[in-house]
N, C-alpha and C positions, 0 to 999 in steps of 0.2 A: 704611610705618608709617601705620596708620589709627586714628582715634579710634573706640572702641566704648563702649557705655553699658550700665550695669546699673541696672535699676529695682528698688527694694526699699523697705521701710518704713524710716522714720527710726529706729525702735526696733531693727530688724534690723541696720542699719548701725552704730548706736552700740554694740551688743553686739559686733559684729565688730571694731570699732576697739579696744574695751576688751580683747577676747580675742586680738587681733592675728591673727585668722584669720576668713575668711568661708567658711562651708561651703555656703551657699545658702539660698534661701527654700524653703518647703515644696514648691513645684512643681519646683524644681531638684533637691531631694533625691529626689523621686519619679521624675524623669526620668533621674537619674544624671549630670547635668552642670549647670553654671551657665549660665543663659540670658543672652545679651547681645543688643543691637541696634546696628546702625549708625545714623548720624544719619538716614538716609532711612527707616529702619524704626521709629524711636521712636514717631512719632505713631500708627501702626496698632497697635503693640504695646500702647501705653497704652489705646487704644480697646477692643481685644479682651480684654485681660487685667486692666486696672486701672480700668475705668470705675466711677466713684463711690467709689473707694478713697481715703481721706484719709491724710495723714501720709506721703506718698511722697517719696523723694529719687531723683535721677538722678546716678549716679556715673560719671565719665569715666575711661577708661584708654587707653593706647596698646596696640594689639593685640600689637605685637612685644615688649612687656615682660611678657607673661603666660606665656611658656614654651611648651614642646612640647605641653602639654595643651590648647592652644587650637586648635580646628578650625572651619573654615567648612563647614557642612553644610546640605543642602537641607531646608527646612521649608515654611512657607506658600507654596503655589503653586510650589514648586521653588526659591524664592529662598534664597540662601545666608545663613545666620545664624551668628554666632560663638557657639560653645559651648565652655566650659572644663571639661575632665575633670580634676577635682582641686579643691583648695581655692584660695582667693584671698587674697593678702596685702593688707590694706587700705592699707598704706603705698604701694602701687603706684598708688593713686588720684591723678589729676591735679587733680580738682575735684569737689565735691559741691554740687548745687543742690537746695534744697527745691522740689518741684513746685508751681507756682502754677497756679491755674485762673481763667479769666475769669468774668464775671458769669453766664454760661450753664452753667458747670461744665466747660467744655472745657479741656484742658491747655494751658498756655502753655509752649512748649518754649524752652530756652536758645538764645541766638543762636549 
C-alpha cells in the first residue's frame, strides 16, 4: 500500500465531491487516464505542470484502494507514475490539502 496524490483545482475537486465522481482534469481526459504522483514525484509534477496556477488542492489516496484500473506506467525519464484508467470515487480520498506557496511562489508540500 502506497500513498499517491492527485493535484487538481479546488473547483474541480468540489464538483467531484458534489457529483460523487471525479472524471479527471482536462489533461486527464485528453490522455485517457487520471494522472497521479507518488510523494517523491509531487514537487516536479507541480513545477512542470502547475507552475503559477492558483487554487490547487492535493488529494491523497491509498493506491490499493483504487482498483484494477490503477497502473504504474513509465513517463518522465522512464519513471513509473500511477495512472487510473476509469473514474475516481472522491470518497476514497484520505485527505485534501489546499496547496500553499511560500513568499517566492514555490509550492509548500504537505509533510
